[in-house]
C-alpha positions, 0 to 999 in steps of 0.5 A: 869694720876696722876692728875686723880687718885688724883682727883678721891680720892679727889672727893670721900672725898668731896662727903663723907664729905657732905659739905653743902656749895659746892653742886651738884658736877658734874664730867664726869668720862671720864674727872676728870679735869673739875668739876661743882657745886654750892657754897651756902654761909651761910653768908650775903651778899651772903646767899640768893644765889646759885652760879654755879662754874666751876673748871678746873684742869690742867694736871699738878695738883697737881703741878699747881693750879686749876682755879675756875670760877663763871658761875653765875654773882657775884660782889665780890672784889676777882672775876674778870669780867670773873668770875675767882676767884683771891685768894692767896690760888689758885694762882700759887705763893702760891700753894703747891702740898700738897694743896688738894681740900678738906674741907680746901681749900673750906672752905678758898674759901667760907670764902673769898667769903662769908665774905671778902668784904674788900678784896684786889682789884681783880687780874684783876684790876690795881690800876693805872686804878682806879686812872685814872678813879677816876680823869677823872670821876670828869671832 
């Protein structure tokens, strides 16, 4: 219940702010834990696209972070093959209950997606697998 109250307030703040990079936010009033929307980056290489995302908030929100999944296929070092976003700001280790789904969080997510092509390898890829693949591909 506390999660739903907080999310209702945060959703209203986002809608009021008129964010141009996070659009068409769809939320069923009966389930505020599931959001759908479009991320529309304005920086290359993704500035020509619009990417459908899903945000699932745990019932323990704000004490646990949301999971952000790209439903539109995208190639990015911080998005795994299932479309799950792997960023420090939404990791369980770094999440703080004071973090809100406001412009600050979305700005950070959009910044990573729009401009950080030199980001760390995504959470789903193991360095050992990369090393193995590189050596076996040569033979």
